[in-house]
LOZA-179714 format. One record per residue (C-alpha): residue number from 1; residue in three letters; z, y, x. Coordinates in steps of 0.001 Angstrom, whole numbers, always signed. Each point is the difference from the previous one (the first is absolute). Layout:
REM LOZA-179714
@num = NUM, residuo = ala, z = Z, y = Y, x = X
...
This chain:
REM LOZA-179714
@num = 1, residuo = met, z = +32, y = -231, x = -34
@num = 2, residuo = lys, z = -1156, y = +3251, x = +1659
@num = 3, residuo = ile, z = +2259, y = +3768, x = -1168
@num = 4, residuo = leu, z = -1166, y = +3372, x = +1056
@num = 5, residuo = leu, z = +2870, y = +2469, x = +1446
@num = 6, residuo = leu, z = -2408, y = +3118, x = -1350
@num = 7, residuo = gly, z = +2075, y = +3207, x = +1974
@num = 8, residuo = thr, z = -812, y = +3503, x = +576
@num = 9, residuo = arg, z = -654, y = +2247, x = +2899
@num = 10, residuo = gly, z = +2827, y = +2523, x = +1172
@num = 11, residuo = val, z = +2662, y = -2263, x = -544
@num = 12, residuo = ala, z = +1056, y = -385, x = +3595
@num = 13, residuo = glu, z = -1732, y = +1527, x = +3290
@num = 14, residuo = asp, z = -1736, y = -3023, x = +486
@num = 15, residuo = ser, z = -1152, y = -1310, x = -3143
@num = 16, residuo = asp, z = -963, y = -3505, x = +704
@num = 17, residuo = ala, z = +3043, y = -910, x = +1946
@num = 18, residuo = tyr, z = +1902, y = +914, x = -2618
@num = 19, residuo = tyr, z = -1533, y = -2798, x = -2169
@num = 20, residuo = arg, z = +181, y = -2157, x = +2469
@num = 21, residuo = gln, z = +4020, y = -163, x = -44
@num = 22, residuo = tyr, z = -964, y = -912, x = -4006
@num = 23, residuo = leu, z = -2290, y = -2416, x = +842
@num = 24, residuo = asp, z = +2588, y = -2053, x = +2398
@num = 25, residuo = phe, z = +2578, y = +880, x = -2501
@num = 26, residuo = phe, z = -2498, y = -1513, x = -2884
@num = 27, residuo = lys, z = -660, y = -3019, x = +2381
@num = 28, residuo = thr, z = +3860, y = -1175, x = +233
@num = 29, residuo = ala, z = +332, y = +739, x = -3566
@num = 30, residuo = ser, z = -3211, y = -2245, x = -903
@num = 31, residuo = ser, z = +1404, y = -2890, x = +2548
@num = 32, residuo = gln, z = +3051, y = -878, x = -2819
@num = 33, residuo = ser, z = -2730, y = +141, x = -2586
@num = 34, residuo = gln, z = -1333, y = -3595, x = -1712
@num = 35, residuo = thr, z = -3635, y = +1858, x = +561
@num = 36, residuo = ala, z = -1680, y = +775, x = +3192
@num = 37, residuo = val, z = -468, y = +3963, x = +154
@num = 38, residuo = asp, z = -2468, y = +1705, x = +1750
@num = 39, residuo = val, z = +910, y = +3817, x = +7
@num = 40, residuo = val, z = -2473, y = +1874, x = +1161
@num = 41, residuo = his, z = +31, y = +4297, x = +34
@num = 42, residuo = ala, z = -2481, y = +3115, x = -771
@num = 43, residuo = leu, z = +858, y = +3175, x = -666
@num = 44, residuo = ile, z = -2040, y = +2276, x = -2902
@num = 45, residuo = asp, z = -2178, y = +1567, x = +3060
@num = 46, residuo = asp, z = -1338, y = -3081, x = +309
@num = 47, residuo = leu, z = -957, y = -683, x = -3797
@num = 48, residuo = phe, z = -3824, y = +217, x = -1476
@num = 49, residuo = ile, z = +386, y = +940, x = -3564
@num = 50, residuo = ala, z = -3279, y = +560, x = -1892
@num = 51, residuo = val, z = +132, y = +252, x = -4099
@num = 52, residuo = gly, z = -3057, y = +849, x = -2322
@num = 53, residuo = asp, z = -3640, y = -1467, x = -1107
@num = 54, residuo = gly, z = +1965, y = -2237, x = -1212
@num = 55, residuo = thr, z = +2138, y = -1488, x = +2664
@num = 56, residuo = phe, z = +3251, y = +184, x = +1731
@num = 57, residuo = thr, z = +666, y = -821, x = +3417
@num = 58, residuo = ile, z = +3203, y = -112, x = +2318
@num = 59, residuo = arg, z = -535, y = -1448, x = +3512
@num = 60, residuo = asp, z = +2449, y = +139, x = +2958
@num = 61, residuo = ile, z = -2563, y = +883, x = +3033
@num = 62, residuo = arg, z = +2656, y = -1201, x = +2755
@num = 63, residuo = asn, z = +491, y = -3648, x = -1071
@num = 64, residuo = asp, z = -3580, y = -273, x = -1911
@num = 65, residuo = ala, z = +1187, y = -702, x = -3717
@num = 66, residuo = asp, z = -376, y = +452, x = -3194
@num = 67, residuo = leu, z = +3378, y = +1151, x = -1161
@num = 68, residuo = ser, z = -718, y = -2719, x = -2901
@num = 69, residuo = glu, z = +147, y = -2526, x = +2145
@num = 70, residuo = tyr, z = +3581, y = +240, x = +932
@num = 71, residuo = ala, z = +2697, y = -1601, x = -1416
@num = 72, residuo = ala, z = +1899, y = +3232, x = -281
@num = 73, residuo = val, z = +694, y = +3241, x = +1258
@num = 74, residuo = leu, z = +3488, y = +1471, x = +1741
@num = 75, residuo = ile, z = -685, y = +3957, x = -629
@num = 76, residuo = arg, z = +2452, y = +2001, x = +2896
@num = 77, residuo = gly, z = -173, y = +3523, x = +1354
@num = 78, residuo = his, z = -104, y = +3367, x = -1316
@num = 79, residuo = ile, z = -1064, y = -597, x = -3430
@num = 80, residuo = his, z = +31, y = +3079, x = -2035
@num = 81, residuo = glu, z = -2160, y = +1554, x = +3027
@num = 82, residuo = his, z = -2523, y = -2572, x = -771
@num = 83, residuo = ile, z = +288, y = -571, x = -3710
@num = 84, residuo = asp, z = -4032, y = +397, x = -1093
@num = 85, residuo = ser, z = -535, y = -2623, x = +2701
@num = 86, residuo = val, z = +3360, y = -2704, x = -1017
@num = 87, residuo = lys, z = -705, y = +235, x = -3673
@num = 88, residuo = thr, z = -3311, y = -849, x = +684
@num = 89, residuo = val, z = +699, y = -2869, x = +1325
@num = 90, residuo = ser, z = +2519, y = -805, x = -2365
@num = 91, residuo = met, z = -2489, y = +339, x = -2713
@num = 92, residuo = tyr, z = -2420, y = -1811, x = +1974
@num = 93, residuo = leu, z = +2073, y = -3120, x = +58
@num = 94, residuo = lys, z = +745, y = +137, x = -3575
@num = 95, residuo = leu, z = -3454, y = -968, x = -583
@num = 96, residuo = tyr, z = +617, y = -3411, x = +2244
@num = 97, residuo = asn, z = +3460, y = -1082, x = -882
@num = 98, residuo = ile, z = +681, y = +624, x = +3318
@num = 99, residuo = pro, z = +3767, y = +1003, x = +419
@num = 100, residuo = ser, z = +663, y = +3667, x = +1579
@num = 101, residuo = ile, z = +3398, y = +558, x = +1113
@num = 102, residuo = asn, z = +1178, y = +2461, x = -999
@num = 103, residuo = asp, z = -2645, y = +617, x = -2827
@num = 104, residuo = tyr, z = -528, y = +3989, x = -337
@num = 105, residuo = ser, z = -2738, y = -297, x = -2079
@num = 106, residuo = met, z = +1977, y = +2024, x = -2751
@num = 107, residuo = phe, z = +398, y = +3290, x = +2224
@num = 108, residuo = arg, z = -1515, y = +3123, x = -1137
@num = 109, residuo = thr, z = -2773, y = +1524, x = +1480
@num = 110, residuo = ala, z = -3271, y = +2223, x = -683
@num = 111, residuo = ser, z = -1694, y = -996, x = +3556
@num = 112, residuo = lys, z = -3565, y = +30, x = -642
@num = 113, residuo = leu, z = +422, y = -3489, x = +1569
@num = 114, residuo = ile, z = +2291, y = -1720, x = -2713
@num = 115, residuo = gln, z = -2722, y = +1997, x = -2922
@num = 116, residuo = ala, z = -2726, y = -1749, x = +1704
@num = 117, residuo = val, z = +1996, y = -3356, x = -319
@num = 118, residuo = his, z = +1588, y = +353, x = -3888
@num = 119, residuo = phe, z = -3714, y = +817, x = -945
@num = 120, residuo = his, z = -1390, y = -3148, x = +1583
@num = 121, residuo = ile, z = +3290, y = -2247, x = -1417
@num = 122, residuo = tyr, z = -770, y = +1510, x = -3230
@num = 123, residuo = gly, z = -4043, y = -919, x = -340
@num = 124, residuo = leu, z = -728, y = +4050, x = +483
@num = 125, residuo = pro, z = -3226, y = +607, x = +2424
@num = 126, residuo = val, z = +688, y = +1500, x = +3249
@num = 127, residuo = ala, z = -1869, y = +685, x = +3207
@num = 128, residuo = gln, z = +706, y = -2458, x = +3269
@num = 129, residuo = thr, z = +3928, y = +2204, x = +1699
@num = 130, residuo = val, z = +670, y = -499, x = +3146
@num = 131, residuo = phe, z = +3725, y = +664, x = +1154
@num = 132, residuo = val, z = -492, y = +1476, x = +3453
@num = 133, residuo = thr, z = +2066, y = -1256, x = +2661
@num = 134, residuo = pro, z = -716, y = -478, x = +3761
@num = 135, residuo = ala, z = -1086, y = -3546, x = -416
@num = 136, residuo = val, z = -2669, y = +1790, x = -2393
@num = 137, residuo = ile, z = -629, y = +2611, x = +2596
@num = 138, residuo = ala, z = -461, y = -2938, x = +2813
@num = 139, residuo = asn, z = -2604, y = -1319, x = -2595
@num = 140, residuo = leu, z = -2159, y = +3280, x = -1536
@num = 141, residuo = asp, z = -3223, y = -2218, x = +343
@num = 142, residuo = lys, z = +1268, y = -2735, x = -1828
@num = 143, residuo = leu, z = +592, y = +2290, x = -3562
@num = 144, residuo = pro, z = -1116, y = -1773, x = -2983
@num = 145, residuo = phe, z = -2122, y = +3091, x = -1161
@num = 146, residuo = gly, z = -2415, y = +2363, x = +2353
@num = 147, residuo = tyr, z = +487, y = +3404, x = +45
@num = 148, residuo = pro, z = +245, y = +2968, x = -1082
@num = 149, residuo = cys, z = +3082, y = -1020, x = -1085
@num = 150, residuo = ile, z = +3182, y = +1452, x = -1650
@num = 151, residuo = met, z = +3322, y = +433, x = +1943
@num = 152, residuo = lys, z = +2960, y = +1513, x = -1395
@num = 153, residuo = ala, z = +3809, y = +131, x = -145
@num = 154, residuo = thr, z = +1853, y = -2213, x = -1619
@num = 155, residuo = asn, z = +1905, y = +2730, x = -2034
@num = 156, residuo = gly, z = -2516, y = +2765, x = +483
@num = 157, residuo = ser, z = -392, y = +1949, x = -3176
@num = 158, residuo = his, z = -2227, y = +2562, x = -1354
@num = 159, residuo = gly, z = -2971, y = -969, x = +2643
@num = 160, residuo = asn, z = +1842, y = +559, x = +2461
@num = 161, residuo = tyr, z = -108, y = -2506, x = +3513
@num = 162, residuo = asn, z = -3279, y = -1436, x = -1517
@num = 163, residuo = tyr, z = -2706, y = +224, x = +2098
@num = 164, residuo = lys, z = -3668, y = -1633, x = +375
@num = 165, residuo = leu, z = -115, y = -1230, x = +3186
@num = 166, residuo = asn, z = -3620, y = -995, x = +1229
@num = 167, residuo = gly, z = +462, y = -2601, x = +2772
@num = 168, residuo = pro, z = +3341, y = -1810, x = +2095
@num = 169, residuo = glu, z = +97, y = +2925, x = +1800
@num = 170, residuo = asp, z = +1445, y = +2478, x = -2767
@num = 171, residuo = val, z = +2461, y = -2876, x = -882
@num = 172, residuo = val, z = +1313, y = +428, x = +3075
@num = 173, residuo = arg, z = -130, y = +3639, x = +524
@num = 174, residuo = val, z = +2063, y = +787, x = -3132
@num = 175, residuo = met, z = +2762, y = -2716, x = +547
@num = 176, residuo = thr, z = +601, y = +1828, x = +3190
@num = 177, residuo = glu, z = -282, y = +3650, x = -1260
@num = 178, residuo = asp, z = +2448, y = -1069, x = -2847
@num = 179, residuo = gly, z = +2434, y = -1742, x = +2785
@num = 180, residuo = asp, z = +1832, y = -2642, x = -2155
@num = 181, residuo = lys, z = +855, y = +2447, x = -2994
@num = 182, residuo = his, z = -1695, y = -2255, x = -2215
@num = 183, residuo = thr, z = -738, y = -2948, x = -943
@num = 184, residuo = phe, z = -4188, y = -455, x = -1083
@num = 185, residuo = val, z = -2094, y = -3040, x = -2193
@num = 186, residuo = leu, z = -3895, y = +275, x = +850
@num = 187, residuo = gln, z = -2020, y = -487, x = -3042
@num = 188, residuo = arg, z = -3557, y = -1109, x = -1046
@num = 189, residuo = phe, z = -1630, y = +3430, x = -527
@num = 190, residuo = met, z = -1428, y = +474, x = -3512
@num = 191, residuo = pro, z = -3103, y = +2073, x = -575
@num = 192, residuo = asn, z = +311, y = +2265, x = -3205
@num = 193, residuo = asp, z = -25, y = +3457, x = -1414
@num = 194, residuo = cys, z = +2726, y = -58, x = -1369
@num = 195, residuo = asp, z = +3389, y = -1597, x = -1425
@num = 196, residuo = phe, z = +2323, y = +37, x = -3563
@num = 197, residuo = arg, z = +3915, y = +661, x = -25
@num = 198, residuo = val, z = +815, y = -1545, x = -2812
@num = 199, residuo = leu, z = +3587, y = +1742, x = -1529
@num = 200, residuo = val, z = +2122, y = -2873, x = -1707
@num = 201, residuo = ala, z = +3215, y = +990, x = -1805
@num = 202, residuo = gly, z = +735, y = -3058, x = -1597
@num = 203, residuo = asp, z = -2208, y = -215, x = -2506
@num = 204, residuo = glu, z = -1798, y = +3408, x = +164
@num = 205, residuo = leu, z = -2666, y = +737, x = +2699
@num = 206, residuo = leu, z = -2335, y = +2546, x = +1160
@num = 207, residuo = ile, z = -2966, y = -715, x = +2820
@num = 208, residuo = ile, z = -1071, y = +2648, x = +2122
@num = 209, residuo = lys, z = -2864, y = -204, x = +2265
@num = 210, residuo = arg, z = -121, y = +1176, x = +3328
@num = 211, residuo = ser, z = -2417, y = +614, x = +2534
@num = 212, residuo = ala, z = -175, y = +1301, x = +3857
@num = 213, residuo = ala, z = -1126, y = +3237, x = +1139
@num = 214, residuo = gly, z = -2679, y = +319, x = +2669
@num = 215, residuo = asp, z = -304, y = -2742, x = +2505
@num = 216, residuo = ser, z = +3564, y = -1456, x = -815
@num = 217, residuo = his, z = +749, y = -3819, x = -632
@num = 218, residuo = leu, z = +3109, y = +1574, x = -1799
@num = 219, residuo = asn, z = -356, y = +424, x = -3698
@num = 220, residuo = asn, z = +3719, y = +1352, x = -641
@num = 221, residuo = thr, z = +636, y = +3422, x = -1518
@num = 222, residuo = ser, z = +2468, y = +818, x = +2183
@num = 223, residuo = gln, z = -2874, y = -479, x = +2961
@num = 224, residuo = gly, z = -2041, y = +2122, x = -1891
@num = 225, residuo = gly, z = -1957, y = -2411, x = -2315
@num = 226, residuo = asp, z = -1122, y = +1049, x = -3628
@num = 227, residuo = ala, z = +1823, y = -1269, x = -2876
@num = 228, residuo = glu, z = -1466, y = -833, x = -3700
@num = 229, residuo = leu, z = +1448, y = -963, x = -2620
@num = 230, residuo = val, z = -1611, y = -3843, x = -1423
@num = 231, residuo = asp, z = -1, y = -1165, x = -3581
@num = 232, residuo = pro, z = +1460, y = -3830, x = +650
@num = 233, residuo = ser, z = -2899, y = -1484, x = -678
@num = 234, residuo = thr, z = -1472, y = +971, x = +3359
@num = 235, residuo = leu, z = +1761, y = -2833, x = +1649
@num = 236, residuo = pro, z = -320, y = -3852, x = -1297
@num = 237, residuo = ala, z = +2424, y = -578, x = -2217
@num = 238, residuo = glu, z = +825, y = -3271, x = +2473
@num = 239, residuo = ile, z = +928, y = +2502, x = +2679
@num = 240, residuo = ile, z = +2148, y = +2515, x = -2398
@num = 241, residuo = glu, z = +2105, y = -3632, x = -1611
@num = 242, residuo = gln, z = +437, y = -800, x = +4565
@num = 243, residuo = ser, z = +1559, y = +3511, x = +804
@num = 244, residuo = arg, z = +2292, y = -599, x = -3295
@num = 245, residuo = leu, z = +813, y = -3103, x = +1489
@num = 246, residuo = ile, z = +869, y = +782, x = +3595
@num = 247, residuo = val, z = +2078, y = +2871, x = -1277
@num = 248, residuo = lys, z = +2255, y = -2505, x = -2200
@num = 249, residuo = lys, z = -287, y = -2357, x = +2870
@num = 250, residuo = ile, z = +1796, y = +1786, x = +2773
@num = 251, residuo = asn, z = +2237, y = +1199, x = -2883
@num = 252, residuo = met, z = -1343, y = +3932, x = -214
@num = 253, residuo = ser, z = -295, y = +2277, x = -3018
@num = 254, residuo = val, z = -1700, y = +2558, x = +1242
@num = 255, residuo = ala, z = -2497, y = -278, x = +2695
@num = 256, residuo = gly, z = -3454, y = +1181, x = +1507
@num = 257, residuo = val, z = -2706, y = -3359, x = +249
@num = 258, residuo = asp, z = -3031, y = +1274, x = +2497
@num = 259, residuo = val, z = -2777, y = -1884, x = -449
@num = 260, residuo = leu, z = -3311, y = +324, x = +1082
@num = 261, residuo = tyr, z = -3749, y = -1824, x = -226
@num = 262, residuo = asp, z = -1638, y = -1419, x = +2773
@num = 263, residuo = gln, z = -3271, y = +452, x = +883
@num = 264, residuo = ser, z = -247, y = -2358, x = +1731
@num = 265, residuo = thr, z = +1144, y = -3274, x = -1289
@num = 266, residuo = gln, z = -864, y = +2223, x = -3608
@num = 267, residuo = asn, z = +3526, y = -878, x = -1448
@num = 268, residuo = tyr, z = +3440, y = +2103, x = -268
@num = 269, residuo = ser, z = +2580, y = -127, x = +2358
@num = 270, residuo = phe, z = +3715, y = +1119, x = -651
@num = 271, residuo = leu, z = +1147, y = +2113, x = +3140
@num = 272, residuo = glu, z = +3517, y = +783, x = -919
@num = 273, residuo = val, z = +3109, y = +128, x = -2233
@num = 274, residuo = asn, z = +1878, y = +3721, x = +247
@num = 275, residuo = ser, z = +3525, y = -402, x = -1271
@num = 276, residuo = gln, z = -57, y = +3818, x = -286
@num = 277, residuo = pro, z = -2972, y = +1529, x = -786
@num = 278, residuo = gln, z = -672, y = +3893, x = +21
@num = 279, residuo = leu, z = +1284, y = +954, x = -4056
@num = 280, residuo = met, z = +956, y = +3567, x = -57
@num = 281, residuo = thr, z = -2658, y = +1006, x = +3202
@num = 282, residuo = gly, z = -3354, y = -1188, x = +657
@num = 283, residuo = ala, z = -2748, y = +175, x = -2740
@num = 284, residuo = phe, z = +347, y = -275, x = -4017
@num = 285, residuo = ile, z = +3947, y = +783, x = +231
@num = 286, residuo = glu, z = -479, y = +883, x = -3964
@num = 287, residuo = glu, z = -1460, y = -3526, x = -1022
@num = 288, residuo = lys, z = +2648, y = -1363, x = +2969
@num = 289, residuo = ala, z = +2699, y = +1561, x = -2480
@num = 290, residuo = lys, z = -1372, y = -1564, x = -3401
@num = 291, residuo = leu, z = -11, y = -3285, x = +1960
@num = 292, residuo = met, z = +3118, y = +138, x = +396
@num = 293, residuo = ser, z = +1239, y = +1489, x = -2713
@num = 294, residuo = asn, z = -1594, y = -2671, x = -1738
@num = 295, residuo = phe, z = +2023, y = -2498, x = +2473
@num = 296, residuo = phe, z = +2839, y = +1535, x = -1016
@num = 297, residuo = asp, z = -189, y = -978, x = -3131
@num = 298, residuo = ser, z = -787, y = -3304, x = +69
@num = 299, residuo = ile, z = +3284, y = -469, x = +1932
@num = 300, residuo = ile, z = +1899, y = +1905, x = -2742
@num = 301, residuo = asp, z = -1442, y = -2434, x = -2978
@num = 302, residuo = ala, z = +693, y = -2778, x = +2404
@num = 303, residuo = thr, z = +3754, y = +695, x = +306
@num = 304, residuo = pro, z = +2353, y = -1369, x = -3061
@num = 305, residuo = ser, z = +1728, y = +2381, x = -1819
@num = 306, residuo = thr, z = +4213, y = +132, x = +407
@num = 307, residuo = asn, z = -105, y = +1654, x = -3299
C-alpha cells in the first residue's frame, strides 16, 4: 500500500529534509502495521493540476504518479497558505474514494482554481485550467493547450492580475514581476466578442452583456468595457439554469456568474462565480436595486410569520 505525504514549502529552511523526518517516523509506525506500507513524499510545488474541457487530473511529478494511484494522501504543512490547492487535492481524492488525511474539501475559498473544479464536478462547461506550480513552470512546453493563453491570479478580481500571454517566456516574466505576491492559473484562451454577467439574486436575475474596450481581452466594465442589459432569452435556457445551479451548489444567494461564447469550440463556457458582484456601482444600478427589492420580498414571503 503506497501513501503520499503531501507537504508545503516554507515549513522549514530545508523542506525536503523536514519531510524526510516524517518519512522516517512513518516507516517506524508502519513496521508495526499488519499491512506493508510505503510512504513517499512530495510538495504542492510538485503537482500538476489541470481541470476543464471534460477532464480533471492531479499528477505527482516527483513520484511520477497520478494521485488516484495512491491508497491515501496525508497532508501536512502550512495549509492555510495553500488552501486552494489543498482543497482541490481533497476534492480530487473524493472523486476516487481515496482517503485524504485530513479532508479539506469543505474549506471555503473563492479561488479561480476551486471554481473551475466546481464547474467540472457539477457538469458545467469550463475551459481547461492549470494551477501554476514550479513543476508547471519547468514544463511549460507540455501544457494541455497552446498559446496565446490566459494567466490570472487565483484570487484576482475586477480583471486585475489577468493577462493574455503569447508564449512560455511571458509566463516566466509575469511570475518574476509578481514576486510570489499571488498564485496563478493558466487557462485555455477562448476567442470571444463579449461575455455575460448573470446576476443571480435568489430566483431573480439580470443579464448584462459586457464587451472589451479597444484591443483588451478583458470584458470587465471595471476595465473600461461596455455594458448592455439584455433579455434572458439572449442566452440558452440551459446556461441560465446552470448559472442558478452553481450559485445554489456553492451556497450563495446573491452572486454574479460570468459566462462567454467560445468561438473556437462554438459552445458556452463558464468563467467564474463572483460572490461580491457590483451592486451599487458599475452599470444598471436602478435595475440592480429592483432586483434586490424583489429578492428581499421573496425572503420576507418565505419567512414564517410569528404572529
